[in-house]
C-alpha positions as CSV (number, residue, x, y, z in Angstrom):
1,X,54.6,136.6,145.7
2,X,53.9,133.8,143.1
3,X,56.5,132.7,140.7
4,X,54.1,133.8,137.9
5,X,53.8,137.3,139.3
6,X,57.6,137.5,140.0
7,X,58.4,136.4,136.4
8,X,55.9,138.8,135.0
9,X,57.3,141.7,137.0
10,X,60.8,140.8,135.8
11,X,59.7,140.7,132.1
12,X,58.3,144.2,132.3
13,X,61.3,145.7,133.9
14,X,64.1,147.2,131.8
15,X,67.4,145.6,133.1
16,X,69.1,149.0,133.1
17,X,66.3,150.5,135.1
18,X,66.7,147.6,137.6
19,X,70.4,148.2,137.9
20,X,70.0,151.9,138.5
21,X,67.3,151.3,141.1
22,X,69.5,148.7,142.8
23,X,72.5,151.2,143.0
24,X,70.7,154.3,143.4
25,X,71.4,156.5,146.5
26,X,67.6,155.8,147.7
27,X,68.4,151.9,147.7
28,X,68.9,151.5,151.4
29,X,72.3,150.1,152.0
30,X,73.9,153.1,154.1
31,X,76.6,153.7,151.8
32,X,76.5,157.5,152.7
33,X,78.1,156.7,156.0
34,X,81.3,155.5,154.8
35,X,84.3,157.4,153.3
36,X,86.7,154.4,152.6
37,X,89.5,156.4,154.6
38,X,88.9,159.6,152.5
39,X,88.1,161.3,155.8
40,X,91.6,160.7,157.1
41,X,93.4,161.7,153.9
42,X,91.5,165.1,154.0
43,X,92.4,165.6,157.6
44,X,96.1,164.9,157.0
45,X,96.1,167.5,154.1
46,X,96.7,164.9,151.2
47,X,93.1,165.6,149.5
48,X,92.5,169.4,149.6
49,X,91.4,170.2,146.0
50,X,89.5,168.5,143.4
51,X,92.3,167.2,141.2
52,X,93.6,165.4,144.4
53,X,90.1,163.8,145.0
54,X,90.1,162.6,141.4
55,X,93.5,161.2,141.6
56,X,92.6,159.4,144.9
57,X,89.4,158.2,143.6
58,X,91.0,156.8,140.4
59,X,93.5,154.7,142.7
60,X,90.8,153.3,144.7
61,X,88.9,152.3,141.6
62,X,92.0,150.9,139.7
63,X,94.2,149.4,142.2
64,X,91.9,149.2,145.3
65,X,88.6,147.9,146.4
66,X,86.9,149.3,143.2
67,X,88.9,146.7,141.1
68,X,88.7,143.7,143.6
69,X,84.9,144.4,144.1
70,X,84.5,144.3,140.2
71,X,86.0,140.9,140.1
72,X,84.3,139.6,143.0
73,X,80.9,140.7,141.5
74,X,81.5,139.1,138.1
75,X,82.8,135.8,139.7
76,X,79.7,135.4,141.9
77,X,77.4,136.5,139.1
78,X,79.0,133.8,137.0
79,X,78.6,131.1,139.6
80,X,81.6,131.3,142.1
81,X,80.9,129.8,145.5
82,X,79.5,132.4,147.8
83,X,81.0,131.1,151.1
84,X,84.7,130.8,150.0
85,X,84.8,134.1,148.1
86,X,83.0,135.7,151.1
87,X,85.9,134.7,153.3
88,X,88.5,136.1,150.9
89,X,86.7,139.5,150.7
90,X,86.5,139.8,154.6
91,X,90.3,138.6,154.7
92,X,91.4,141.3,152.4
93,X,89.7,144.3,154.4
94,X,92.7,146.3,155.9
95,X,91.0,147.6,158.9
96,X,87.8,147.0,161.0
97,X,86.2,150.1,159.5
98,X,86.4,148.7,155.9
99,X,85.1,145.2,157.3
100,X,82.0,147.0,158.7
101,X,81.7,149.0,155.6
102,X,81.2,145.9,153.4
103,X,79.5,143.7,155.9
104,X,76.8,146.0,156.8
105,X,76.2,147.3,153.4
106,X,76.1,143.6,152.3
107,X,73.4,142.9,155.0
108,X,71.5,146.0,154.2
109,X,71.6,145.1,150.4
110,X,70.6,141.5,151.0
111,X,67.5,142.6,153.0
112,X,66.3,145.2,150.6
113,X,66.8,143.0,147.5
114,X,64.9,139.9,149.0
115,X,62.1,142.4,150.0
116,X,61.9,144.2,146.6
117,X,62.5,141.4,144.1
118,X,61.5,138.2,146.2
119,X,64.9,136.7,146.2
120,X,66.4,134.5,148.8
121,X,70.0,135.9,148.9
122,X,72.4,134.8,151.6
123,X,74.1,137.4,153.9
124,X,77.5,138.2,152.5
125,X,79.9,141.3,152.0
126,X,78.6,143.8,149.8
127,X,80.1,142.9,146.4
128,X,79.2,139.2,147.0
129,X,75.6,140.1,147.9
130,X,75.5,142.2,144.7
131,X,76.8,139.3,142.7
132,X,74.2,136.9,144.0
133,X,71.5,139.5,143.0
134,X,72.9,140.0,139.4
135,X,72.8,136.2,138.8
136,X,69.4,135.7,140.4
137,X,67.9,138.4,138.2
138,X,69.8,137.5,135.1
139,X,71.0,141.0,134.6
140,X,73.9,141.8,132.2
141,X,77.1,141.5,134.2
142,X,79.2,144.1,132.7
143,X,76.6,146.7,132.8
144,X,75.9,145.8,136.3
145,X,79.6,146.3,137.4
146,X,79.7,149.6,135.4
147,X,76.8,150.9,137.5
148,X,78.1,149.5,140.8
149,X,81.4,151.1,140.3
150,X,80.0,154.6,139.2
151,X,77.7,154.3,142.4
152,X,80.8,153.6,144.5
153,X,82.6,156.5,143.0
154,X,79.6,158.9,143.4
155,X,79.3,158.0,147.0
156,X,83.0,158.7,147.7
157,X,82.8,161.8,145.5
158,X,79.7,163.1,147.6
159,X,81.9,162.4,150.7
160,X,85.0,164.5,149.4
161,X,82.5,167.2,148.5
162,X,81.4,167.6,151.9
163,X,85.0,167.0,153.5
164,X,87.3,168.9,151.4
165,X,84.9,171.0,150.7
166,X,84.2,171.2,147.0
167,X,81.4,172.7,145.1
168,X,78.6,170.3,143.6
169,X,79.7,171.1,140.1
170,X,83.3,170.1,140.7
171,X,82.1,166.8,142.3
172,X,80.2,166.2,139.1
173,X,83.1,166.9,136.9
174,X,85.2,164.4,138.9
175,X,82.4,161.8,138.6
176,X,82.4,162.4,134.9
177,X,86.0,162.0,134.6
178,X,86.3,158.8,136.2
179,X,83.2,157.1,134.5
180,X,85.4,155.8,131.4
181,X,87.5,154.2,133.8
182,X,84.6,152.5,135.4
183,X,83.6,151.0,131.8
184,X,87.2,149.8,131.2
185,X,87.3,148.0,134.8
186,X,84.1,146.3,134.2
187,X,84.9,144.9,130.7
188,X,88.2,143.7,132.3
189,X,86.4,142.2,135.3
190,X,84.0,140.0,133.4
191,X,86.8,138.0,131.7
192,X,89.0,137.8,134.7
193,X,89.2,134.9,137.4
194,X,89.5,134.8,141.1
195,X,93.3,135.0,140.9
196,X,92.8,138.7,139.9
197,X,91.1,139.5,142.9
198,X,93.4,141.9,144.9
199,X,95.3,145.3,144.5
200,X,97.9,147.7,145.7
201,X,96.8,150.8,147.2
202,X,98.7,150.9,150.7
203,X,98.1,154.6,151.3
204,X,94.2,154.1,151.0
205,X,94.6,151.1,153.3
206,X,96.7,153.1,156.0
207,X,93.8,155.9,155.7
208,X,91.2,153.3,156.6
209,X,93.2,152.5,159.8
210,X,93.9,156.1,160.6
211,X,90.3,157.1,160.1
212,X,89.4,155.0,163.1
213,X,91.4,157.1,165.5
214,X,90.5,160.6,164.3
215,X,89.4,163.0,167.1
216,X,86.3,164.2,165.2
217,X,84.9,162.4,162.3
218,X,81.7,162.3,160.0
219,X,82.0,158.7,158.6
220,X,82.4,155.2,159.9
221,X,85.2,154.3,157.7
């Protein structure tokens, strides 16, 4: 693809449509294979109804990987060094399953984004890979983080619908309930710095460790 063709294609594409394509379930990153430790929480009886799934999801978003990922995406999109922040993201993974989750989704995202938009992204953990793409395509950072977080929440809600189990309408109600939180976190993330990366969600981290030892499981994390 020539630079002229690539520039024309980008000019003809609505940035929000690009973001929704990038974080659509159809974009091949394999997110459906990961529960982020939710499977262990369900099997241990701590998430057995819609209200508990919503509360668990709010913790993951506001005090766990959701918040950390949001800051990472913002930092990389605004020019942070990819190598250093990638090492930090991997070091913060509390379990092999969570490291697999971020590395494999990152690799898949890079391969797909490079192929679709003609980019030259470097392999990196998922939020770092996303930040690279947002910067390369000059997409609106706050909106990108909102859609990223909503896609993250949607995937975990879908896992919860299957695991608990819940009805599809209940799942959509949960997703609707956490959507304002996604916006607040995104707006806060774009004015944060690398020192704000991190959180405190110990039960979620423990779940991610226990998930690997489950006798029977549907998900990889």
